[in-house]
C-alpha positions in Angstrom: -7.7 33.5 20.6 -11.2 31.9 20.7 -10.9 30.6 17.2 -7.6 28.9 18.0 -9.2 27.3 21.1 -12.2 26.1 19.1 -9.9 24.5 16.5 -7.8 22.8 19.2 -11.0 21.4 20.8 -12.3 20.1 17.5 -9.0 18.5 16.6 -8.8 16.8 20.0 -12.4 15.5 19.6 -11.6 14.2 16.1 -8.4 12.4 17.3 -10.2 10.8 20.3 -13.0 9.5 18.0 -10.4 8.2 15.5 -8.7 6.2 18.3 -12.0 4.8 19.5 -13.1 3.7 16.0 -9.7 2.0 15.5 -10.2 0.0 18.6 -13.8 -1.1 17.9 -13.1 -3.1 14.7 -9.6 -4.6 14.8 -8.5 -6.3 11.6 -6.3 -9.4 11.5 -3.8 -9.8 8.7 -2.6 -13.2 8.0 0.6 -13.8 6.0 0.4 -16.2 3.1 2.8 -19.1 3.4 5.6 -19.4 0.8 4.3 -21.6 -2.0 7.6 -22.6 -3.5 11.2 -22.6 -2.5 13.7 -22.8 -5.4 17.2 -21.7 -6.4 16.7 -18.7 -8.7 20.3 -19.1 -10.0 20.0 -22.8 -10.9 21.5 -23.3 -14.3 22.9 -19.8 -14.6 26.6 -18.9 -14.7 27.5 -16.2 -12.2 29.1 -13.0 -13.7 30.7 -9.9 -12.2 31.6 -6.4 -13.3 34.8 -6.3 -11.1 38.3 -6.3 -12.7 40.0 -9.6 -12.6 43.3 -8.1 -11.2 42.6 -7.0 -7.7 
């Protein structure tokens, strides 16, 4: 029982420290703007694998 209590305490301490470290150094992620907008199907003929007689 004492071993289980000790593991629980250690895990709680580890989780608390991880949360604190995560809040100390926040990181900003910026999305890159789209560089080019184009029609990927330009110049191609559409095809299908469906039967012609519905």
